[in-house]
N, C-alpha and C positions, 0 to 999 in steps of 0.2 A: 370912455376910452376903450382902445382897441386892444386884444391881446397881443402879446409880443410875438415878432416873426419867429422867435427862439421855439417856439411851438410847433412849426412845421417840420423842423429838424428833429426835434424830440420825437414826434409821431413816426416820421420816415423811418427813424432808430429802432423804433417798435414794430415795425412792419405795416403801417398803415401807408395809404397814399393820402400826401397832405401839402398843400401849398397856402403861402399866407395871401391874401387879398391884395396886399402892395405890390406883388409881383403878378398879378392878372387883372388888375381893375385900379380905377383911379380912386385915390384916397379919400376923396372927397364925395363920392358916389352916393346915392340916397340907398337908404337900407332895402328898399324894392329892387333896386338893380343886384345887389348882393344874393337876396334871394332868388332871383331870377336866374342867376349864373350858376348858384348853388343846385337849383332845381335843373337845369338844362343841362349841367355836366355831372349830375348824380352825386354830387358832394354832400357830406353833412357838414351844416355851418355850426362852427364851435365858437362860442361867444360869451362874454358876461354882459351882454346887452339885452336887458327885458324887452326891448321894443321889438325883436324878432318875434317873438313869443305872441305879443299882443299883433302883429302883423297877420300870423298864421291864423289866430282865431276869427280876426274881423273878417278876412278873406275865405273863412272855411277852407283853408287849403290842404288839401293831401301832400304837399310836399314844398319844399326839402324838409329833411329831417334837421332839427337843430338840437345841439347839444350847449346847454346854457351851464356856466358854471358861475354857484354864487357863494363865493369864498372871498375872505380877505387878502389871502396869497394867490395870486393868480401866477405864479411861476411854474414852469415845469418841474423844476428843483423841490417845490413846495407840495403841490397836488399832482404832478406829473404820473405818479403810480396810480393814483385813484383815478384819473381820468383814461388811463388805459385800460384798467378793469371794467369801469362803466363802458367804455367802447366796447369790450369783447362780450361783458355781460349781457349787453341790450343789442348786438350787432343784428339781430334778426329784425327786431322791429324798427331799427334804425334804417334798415335796408329797404322798409315798405314805407315808411313815413310816421315819426315820431318826434315829440318835443321832450326830451330828456334834461331835468334839471339837476344838477348836483350841488348839494350844500355841505356843509361842514358834517352833518349827521348822515345824510342818505342822499339817493338818486330816486327822484320820482319819475314816471313815463306817462305821459298822455299820448295815446293814439290819434294821429291824425287821419281827417280833419277834426279839431277840436269841436265837440258839440257844444251849442250854446243852450242853456238850461234857461227855462223861462219860469217867472213866478207866476201864480195863479193870482 
């Protein structure tokens, strides 16, 4: 499921540069196309889709940064203030490459590229 286009207006209203994918690309585009666009345009990809984190890890990619939300309420009215707080609190790492996961309890940060751990 995609996040609502309402997010772009909400984020712009809070001082962020934001655009919804439906205004710049094909809604049926593969996830790798969205990742490439976000990397090339230096945007943070905002999503609730876990596939983007997996793709970053598998490719050992250094970017783009991804903010993924893992909450039941995915609306700006429900979690917008928390999303804005997380974006501001983690602005530095997001500008250099990070996967930030926001759930109902906390925000976790993984610096990119995600290092694979090997079991002996």
